[in-house]
N, C-alpha and C positions, 0 to 999 in steps of 0.2 A: 732402264735409267742408266745414264752415263756418269760414272763417278770420277772426279778429279784426282790427280796424284795425291796421296801415294798409292791409290788403288791400282794404277797402271793401265796398260793398253786394253781396249775392248773392241770386239767386233760386234757390230749390230747387223744381224742377218735378217733381211725381209724375205719371208717365205711365201707370203700371200701373193695372189695374182693381182697386180696393181698396174694402173696406167703408166705407160712409158714416161719416164722422167720423174717418177715418184721418188726414187732413191736419191736423185740429185737434189730435189727439193727437200727431202728429209735431212740430208747432210748439211745443206745450207742453213736450215732452221736451227739444227743442233749446234753448229759451230758458232752461230750468232749468240746462242743462249749458254753455251759451255765452252768458252774460249780457251780455257786452260786444259780441257780434256783431251786425252790421247785416244782416238778411236777412228775406225773406218766403217762405212756403211756398205754392205754387200748385198747384192741381189742373188738370192739362193732359192729359186722357185721349186716347189714340190710337184712331183708328177705321179702322185699316188692314185691308184684306182680305188674307187669305193669297193669295199669288201676284200681288198688285198693290200691294205696299208702296211701290215708288218712285212709281208713278203716283198713288197716294192721298196721298203726302206732298207732291208738287209741285202736284197738282190735287185738293185735298180738297173734299169736299162742305161741310164746315164745320170750324171750329177752335173748340173750346169751352175757355174760359179761366176757371177758377174762382179768384177772388181777392177778398180784402177790402181790398187795399191799392191806393191810387191810383197809388203809385209803380210797383209791379209791373205794374199794368194798362197804364200808359203805355210802360214799357220793352218789354213784349210786343207792344203795338200797333205799335211802331216795328220790332221784329224781324220780325214776320209780315207787316207792311204792305209790306215790301220785295218780296214776291213773291206775296202773297195778297190779293184784293180785300177791301176793308173790310166789304162786305156778308156775307162768309163768316166773319167773326169774331164770336163771341158771348161776351160777358163775363157771368158769373154769380157767385153766392157759391160757396164751395168745396163746400159740401154739395150744392148744386144740380148742380154739375159732376159730382161722384161719382154722383149719382142718375141723371143723363142717360145715363152710360155703361151702367149696369145696365138702365135702362128701354129704351133703344134695342135692346140685344141680346135682351132678353126679348120685345119687341114682334116682332122678326124671327122669334124661335123660335115665337111664337104664330101668326104668318102662315104659316109653313111647316107647322106642325101642322094648321092650318086647311085649307090646300089639299090636303094628304095625305088628310084625312078626306073632303073633297069628292070627291076622286078615287076613293075607295073606294065612295062613293054613286053616283058616275057609272057604275061598272061594273054596279051592280045595276039601274039604271033605263035602261041603254043610252044614256047621254049620253057625249060626248067631252070629257074634261077639258082638252084643248088648246084647244077652242072655248070652253069655260066660262071657263077662266082668262084667255083673251084678252078675252072680254066683260067680265069683272070688272075687269081691269087698265085698260081703257079709261076707267073712272071715275077722274078726277084725284084724288079723295079717297082712293082705294085705291092706284093705281099698279100697274104690271106687274111690278116687281121682287119676288123672293121668292114668286112664285106658280107656281113650277115643281115639280111633284110629284116625289118620289123615295123612296128607302128609308128616309128619316128624316135629321134634322140631327145633326151631330157636330162634331168638331174640338175645339180647346182653349179655345174661347170660349163658345158658346151653351149646352152642357150645364152647364159650370162656373157661368156667370153666372146662368142661370135658377135653378139650385139655391141659389146665394148669395142671390139676390133673395127667393126663397121663405123662406129662413131669416131674412132681414132683416124680412120681414113678420111672422113669428111672434114675433120678438124684441120688436117694437113693438105686437103685437096688432092688426096691420093686415091685413085680408082681401085675400089675393092668390090667390084660387081660380083665376083665369084662368091664372096662371103654373103652379100645381100641375097643372092639367088639361092644359096643353101638355106638361109633363114627362111625365106618365103617357101621353098620347096618342102622343108620340114613341116611348116604349119599347114600347108595344103595336103600333104600326105597323111597326117594325122586325121585331118577332117575327112579325107577320102576313105580312111579305114572305117569311121563311123558310118559313112554312107554305104559302104560295102555291106555292112551288117543289116542296116535298115532296109536296103533295097530288097533283100531276100525275105524280110519279115513284114512287108508292107500289108499283107492280107491278114495278119494276126492282130487282133485287137489287144492293146496293152500286153505285149508279149513278156514273158518272164525270161530274162537273159542271165545266165550264169557267167560271172567274170572271174577268171582265174589269173590272179596277178594284178597288183595295184602299184607296186614299186616301179620306178623308171627302168630298172634292170634287176636281174637276179643277184643275190648275194648282199642285198642291202635293204634297209627299211625306208630309204629315202623316196618321198613321193613328190618332191619339189619339181616342178615342170615335167611331171610324168605324163607321157602320152597316154598311158592307161587312164589316169584321172580325166584328162581331156575327152577321151572317147566316152567314158562313163557319163560325163556331163552332157555330152551331145545326145547320148541315148536316152537320158532322163528327159531332156527337152521334148523328145518325140512321144513321151508318155509310156516308155518302157518301164517295167519293174525289174530292178537289178538286185541280184543276190551274188555278193562277192566274197572271195576268199584269197588271202595272201599269207604265206607261211610267217612272214615277219612284219609286214607293213600295215596291218590292220589299224593299230592306234594312229600311225602317221597319216593314214588315208582319211581318218575321221576329221582331221583338221581341215581338210579340203571338201569333204563330201557330207560331213556331219551325219545326220540320220536320214538322209535322202535315200540311202540304200540299205538293204538288209546285209548283215555280216554273218557269213557262215563260219562254223568252227572247223570245217574240213572241205576239201574239193568235192567229196562225195555229197555232202550236205548242200553245197551250192548247186550241184547238178540235179538234185532231186526235184522232179516235176518241171524242169526248165524246158522252154520251147527251143532255146539255142544256148550255145556256150561259146565264149570268146577267150582264147588264151592270149593274154597281153604281156605277160612277163615270163622270162625264160628260166623259171625254176625247174630244176632237174626232176623234182618229184612229180611235176606235171607230165613230163615225158614218159615216166614210169606207170602212169595210170592205164588201166586196162581199158581198151576201146570197147570191150563188151560191157563195161560198167556204164559208158556213156549211153550205149543202146538200151540198157535196162533201167537205169535211173531216170533218164530224160523223158519228158512227154513228147518233145519234138525230136527232130534229127539233124538240125542245123549245127555244124561245127566250124567255127572260124579260128583257124590255127594261125594267128598273126605273128607266131614265132617260128613256124615251120618245124614243130617238135614231134609231131605225130606221124605215124605210118599212113600215108595217104592211100596206098593200095588196099590195106587192111580195112581202113575206115569205109571206103567205098564197097568193099565186099560185104560189109556188115549192113549196108543200106543207109549209112550216114551220109548226109549232104555236106561233104567236106569242101572247104575252101582254105587254102593257105595264101602265101603271098608269092606271086611269081611262079606258081606251079600249075 
């Protein structure tokens, strides 16, 4: 709420990811209804990673402050200058700030879609995506982050923001085919991961599949738009029996899967008697699992490591039918 004098000057900071032009519209509405108030509306988008909010707050890569007011700019410079280096502050117009948030998330989504497609090609030409990604990432113009292949991107940000950015382009008749292609590629890739599993299990009637990981990424219990959830749904449609475990996301997953799957209390319980296992979320405790335990606990030998967390060479030595992504 904006208070009139004598309460003084107020800065209204919009931290949510909002369509371009939202801050302008908000200021217009507020000035019409609070004509005597002294305030400025500022675009102050957050760039927190799920699972790293506190770290990213105190050690941000950058702080974007969109404002057309010198007064607001100086006030926020003093506020953030108390604990953030000046070189990490970027002042822009409000519309530029709103655009930066969408453009940043869309670029990350494109990078993930790109590396997943390269991983698929690596499998066909007998290259190793781990080596390829490392070589690509050594180029400082590209960087090593977001070059880790997986079952697809998800969560509450990238799917929503890429779609919103695509719609924004259509609204202003601006060509954003790269964004549209990334959205389509991500959807197709997640579906391909389901097919990858089902192809190998086609001769097993109602296979029991252990699922390790349900959250869209490690470090969070968030299952919104999780590729793991989509893969499980596709497997269920084929008649598979699913026994799943996630260190944090079990309750969240029930909102999407209800009681259509069995929920194990540990990774070992999920593996017990399974025909196959699919690792869908990059929890570090999964990489610490003994491959020998896969061999002894499972009835079958199919291992689908869709996060490339396990030792492929050792898995094959043990007689496991190992498949990663791009390996």
